[in-house]
N, C-alpha and C positions, 0 to 999 in steps of 0.2 A: 894230205890236204886238210883233214880234220885237225891234225896237230898244228898246222900252220895257222888255221883260223883261231884256234885256242891260244896260240902264241901271240897273235896280234891283239887279241882281246886282253890277255894278261899284260902285254906291253902298254896298252891303252890305260888300263886301270892303274898300273904302276906309275905312270906319268902324272896321274891325277894327284897323288899324295893324299889319300883319303884319311885325313886326321880330323877328328871332331870330338867334342866332349861326349861321354857315354850316357846311356840311360834314357833315351827319349825316342818314342815311336815316330816313324816317318809316315805322315798322313798322305794317303793316295786316294785321289778322287777319280771316280769313273762314272760314266753316263749310264751304265747299265746295259743299254742296247736291247735288241729284240731277241737275242738267242741265249737261252738259259745256259747251254753248254759253254758258251764263251765266258759268261760270268764265273761259272764254276772253274774253268781253266785258269782264268786270271787269279782267282782266289787261291788255287793250288800253287801257282808260281810264287805268289807272295808268301804263302805259308812256308815254302821251301827256303825263300830268302830269310824269313824270320828264324827258321831253324838254324841256318848257318850264321846268322847275325843277331844273336839274342839281345845284344846291347842296343840295336837299332831295328826293332821289328817293324814290319809294314802294317799300318792300320788301314784297312780297305774300307772305303766309304762309297756306297752306291747312292747316286742322286737321280731323280727322274729326268729322262732325256728331253722331254718336251719343254721343260723350264730350265734346262741345264745352263745355258748361256747367261740367263738372268741371275742365276744363283752365283755364278762365277763373278759377274760384275758386282753384285751386292757384297760378296766376300772381299773383293779387291778394295771396295770403298771402305769396308770395315777393317781392313788390314788383317783378314782372316783366311787368306788363301792357303791351301795345303802345301806340302813339300813337293809333291809330284802331281801334276795336273794333266788330266785327259781332256782333249778338246778336238772338235771337228777342224780339219785343215782350213775350212772356209773362214774360221775366226782367228787363225793363228797370227796373221799380220796385224790385226787389230790388237791382239794381246801383246805382241812384241812391241808395237808402237806405243802402247799404253804403259809399258814398263813392267808387265806382269811376269815376263819370262827371261831366263838367263840364256845368253849365247852359249851353245854347247861346245864351240871350238876351244874354249878355254879349258875344257875338261878332258878332251880326247885328241890324240894326234891325227893327222890327215888320213893315215891308213885305216883307222877305225871306220871312217865314213865310206871308204872304197868298197866295203862289203855290200852296200845297199844299192837297190835299183836306182837308176838316174831319176826316175819320176818321184821317188821318195825324197831324194835330196833337193830336187827342184821345188817340191812342195814346201819344204822346211827352210828354204833360203829367204833371208830378209834382204831385199835389194839395197837399202841404204848403206849397210855395213858389210854385206857379203858373208854374214855369219849364219850358221844353222841354229834354229831355235826349237826344232821339233824332230822327233823320230817316231816311226810307227811300226807296228808289227806287220801291217799289210797295206796294200794299195787297192784301188778299185779300177774297174774298167767297164765299158759298155759295148754291147754288140746286139745283133739281131737274133733272138731265139726263134726257132722255127719248128713247126710240126712237119717233119720231113715228108712223110707219106702224102700229106695234104698238098704240099707244094709239087711233089713229083706227079701226082694225079692231075694237077692243073697245068702241067707242062712248063713249070717255072724252073729256070736254071738255078742251081744251088752253088754259090761260090765255094771254091775249094780251099782258099787260104787268104791271108792278108793281102796278097798281091793280085787277088781275083775278085774285087768287090763288084757289087751291083752299081750301075749308073743310076741316075735319077730316073731315066726313062724306063730301065728295067724294073726298078723298084715300084714305080707307079703302075706299070703294066701288070706286075705281080699282084698288087692290091686289086686292080680291076678284075683280073682272072679269078681271084679268090672270092670276090664279091659275087661274081657270076656263078661260081661253083656252089654257092649257098651259105657262105660264111656271113653271119649277120654283120659283124664288124671285123674285117680282116686283120686290123692292126691295133694292138694294145700299146698305147703310149704312157700307160700308168698315170692317167689323169686322176685316178682315185687317190694318189698320194697327196693331192691337194695343193693349194697355192702356198708354196713354201720353197725351201732350199732345193728340193728335187726339180723344180721347174728351171731354175738357173743351171743346175748341174746337168740336166737332161737335154734342154733345148739349146744350151750354149754350143755344143758340138755341131748341131745342125746349122746354126748361124755361121759358125767358123768354117764349116765345109764349103760355104759359098764365098769364103775369102774375107768375111767381115769378122767382127768380134763384139763382145759386150762393152768394151771400153778400149781406147787406145792405150797400150801398155807402156808408152814412152811419155806422152803428154799427160796421161791420166785425165783425159777429157772424153766423155761419152758421146756428146753431140757430134754428128758427122761419122760416127762409127757404128753405134748401136742402131741408129736410124738411117744408115747409109742405104743406097739402092740395093746392095747385095744382101743386107740384113732384111730389108723389106721383101725382097724376092724369096728369101729362105722362109720367113714366117708366113708369107702369102701361100707358099706351097703347103705348109702345115694346115693353114686355115682351109684350103681347098680340100685337103684330105678329110677334114671334119665335115665340110659341106657335102662331100660326095658319099658320106655315110661309111667311110672306111675305118673310123677311129672309135674304139670302145668308149662309151660315155663313163664319166666318173661314177655315176649312179649304179653301175653294174658291179662295182667292187673290184677285188683283186684277182679273181680266178678265171677271167674270161678266156685266157689262153690255156691254162693248165687244168682247169676244172670243168667248166661248162663247155669249153672248146668252141666258143663263138668266134674266136680269133685264131689265126694260124701263124701270125708273126707277132712277137713281143719285143719292143725296144726297152731294154732295162739292163741292169747290171748283174754282176756275179752273185749278189746276195740271194737271187732267186733260184740258184742251182738246186737246192734241196727240194722245194715244192715242185719245181719243173720236172726233175728226174723222178721223184716218187710217183707222180701222176701220169707222166707221158712215157716213161721208160725208154725203150729203144726208138720211139718215134721222135724223141727230142734231138734237135740239132742246134748248133750255135755257129753263126757266120759273122764275118768281119763287118765293120761299119761301112755303109755305102759311101761312094764318092758322089755326093749330090751335084757338085759342080767343079770345084777346084782341087779338093783333097779330101781324104778320109780323116776324121777326127774322133777320138775316143775321149770321153770324160775321164778324169783321174781324181785322186784325192781320197782321204779316209780320215778316220779318227786317229789321233796321234798323242804323243806324250811330250811334256816339257817340264824342266826344272823351274820352279818359281823363284822370283827375286825375294819373296817373303820368307823362304826357308832359312832357318838358322844353321842348317847342316847341308849346304849345297853340295859339297864334295861327296858326302856319303849318299846323297840322293842321286848324284851322277853315277855313283857306283851301282846303286840299285837299278837305274835305267839301263846301264850297260849289261847287268845281269839279266834283265828282262829281254834284252835284244839278242841274246844268244840264239844261234841258228835253230837249235832244237825247240826253243820256246816260240820263235817266229813261226816255225812249221806247225807246231801244235796249235797255236791260236788261229793261224790261217786255215788249218784243216777244219776246225769246229765252226768257223764263220763262213767258209767257202770263199774267202777273199784271196787276193794275190799275195803270196809271201813277199815280204819287203827286202829280204836279202837274196842274192843270187844263188848262194849255196842251198838255202831252204827251198827256193823255187825249183831247183833242179831235182829235188827229192819229192816234190809234191805230186801225188797221183793225179790231181786235177789239172796241174799246170805244166808238168813236164812235156817234153816234145810231142809225145803221142797222147797226152791227156785230153779229156773232153773240153777243157776250157783253155787250152794252150793259146788259142787265137787271141785271147784278151791280153796275155802277157807279151805275146809277139807284137801286138800293136804298140805296146809301151816300149819294147826293145827297139822297134823301128822308128821311134820318134813321133808316133801318131797321137800320143796323149797330150792334151792341152789342159794345164791346171786352171782352176778358177783364179781370177785376178788376185795376186798376192798384194793386197792394198788394205790399209787400215779402214778405209771406207767401205769395205765389202759388205757389211750388214745393210747399208743403204743400197748398194749395187744389187744384191740379191733380192731385196724387197721390191725394188723398182722393176726388175726383170720379171719376177714372179707375177706381179700385177699385170704387166704387159702381156705375158703369155696367157694368163687367165682371160683377159679382155679379148685377145685375138681368137682364142678358142670359142668364146661366146659370140664372135661375129663382128667385133669392133673394127673400124678401119685400121689396117696394119700400120701404116706410116704414122698415123696419129698416135696410136698406142705406144709405138717405139720412141717417137719424139718426146712424148710426155715422160716416159721412163728415163730417157737420156737427160732431160732437163732436171728431173728429180735427183739423179745421181750427181750431176754437175753442181747443183745447188748445195747438196750436202758437202761436197768437197770444198766449194767456195766458202760455206759457212764455217768450215774448219781450217780456213787459211791454207788449203792444199795439203793438210796433214803433214806439215814439215817433219822430217826432211825430204818428203816426197816432192815438195814444191810449194812455193808461195804464190798466191793469186792476188 
């Protein structure tokens, strides 16, 4: 099996025809991230590339995550983008539409892409031309982290797998029971992350579970979808959780579930594995997303890589990207970050995500098609900003329909102002 994988990779690289003039470093930009071990791992992979390719060494450049997108935009305007660019999947459609990224299909044969999880490919697909513009080492997923003994003591049923989710009624009954059992705020929704991308990423699946969405993904119109009756019902439910005193306030910070233990359920992603496990030990559990009304939905998406159109050595950069996407490197980077490995072979070897692993439920959700990516649209920066503002307003008590309608109008205005972001559509 390993020989077959290596053979496919070799075939992919052979088809590229990596010829370029020698003697120039390939600049690689990375957002740094929150995990020091991840940065050190990436640096080690790039050092190995440089050792094997001394004529084209990789120059690793770390940039602050908080202002990363702004720095990318400024570099693009100045024609100073690097050769290989790291970026959040939420921005990739905007980057592809703006012409910053090369389609990867021209560098790799179809079988090269077959190694990756379907959610990774869906994340990197650009609808207008059906080409892939990004690849990543890992994907993300969301679930309900639980303090197992606390739930058992309160008489709450604990889901056994992806096919055994809580219903809305069960979930809200669990919150009421935990509140009565003495938990100050039974549910941590990670409001401490603040009004930003995490709100669109995290609350989108709740809206989608009711059969609504952030935007209509065929017409690319938000009005009538983001402020539909189903979306209003979903966010009214969330607002009622806050009003009932079930939700950890942002002011309490990050550790209400795993540190002070004021909460017994935490809705968040795989990146919290390490602090959760280190602090809760065997009390920690992870269960699938609830089916609040029509279906279960997990968030997906991660930081990923793309070859820039600004590079003078695109073929060599594509070779570097393929080198970075080897199964052993996918597994290595996923292990240090706690994320879902992006290739099926790496995932099968992961202690966290293999069939009996503690976070297998997250990859199982993706394998079962329960993951919904954020809208792959160049207007996504405006989409996420509008949704984040609506979520913040709703948590603060604003009329739900009014907040969602205002957000939908802001999204549609941005798309209108950009003539529909052709080729997505003219208005």
